[in-house]
N, C-alpha and C positions, 0 to 999 in steps of 0.2 A: 398805780404808778409806783415804781420802786423809789425808796428813799435814797438820798445821797449819803456818802460816808459821813459827811459833816452832820447831816440830820440824824443819822444813827447814833453818833457820839453825843449829840445834844440830848437826844431822848434817853440814852443810857445814863448820862450824868444826872438827868432829872430824876431818875429812879434810885440812884445810889444815895446812901446816907451822907450827910454833910461831913462826917468825920472819916470818910473813905481815904485811904492812903493811895499814893501813886501806884503802888503795887496792886492794890485792889482794883483800880481802874484798868491797869494793864491786863490783869487776869480776865476781867469782864470783856474787854475789847478782844482778847484772844479767843475767848469762848464764842463771842458774837461772830467773829470772822469764820471760825470753824463751822458753826451752824449754818451760816450763809453759804459757805462752800458746799456743805452737804446738801443743802436745798437745791443749789445749782446742779449738783451731780444727779440728784433724783430727777429734776426737770429735764436733764439731758439724757436720761436713761442709763446713766453710769451707776448701776446697782448690781448687787449679787443676790442670788437666791439663798435660802437657808442651806440647800444642798451644796452650793458653791462654797459657802463659808465653811461648812463642815469638812469638805474635801481639802480645802486649803489648810485648815487647822490640823488635820490629820497629817498632811505632808510636813508641816512645820514641827509637829510634835515627834515625828518618827525619823527626822533627819539625823 
């Protein structure tokens, strides 16, 4: 069962040092959200092969 956002934050806060700043907490929440979105993308099949990424990078580098 997936944890709620509140549970995720509670768990995160439990792992951070007591002297964490608000900026530290915001950064860790940002990273947590990006990881969760990435996991959802993988689960939904929204991924790229190595070949796809290389082709995209070539287009970006040669524009």
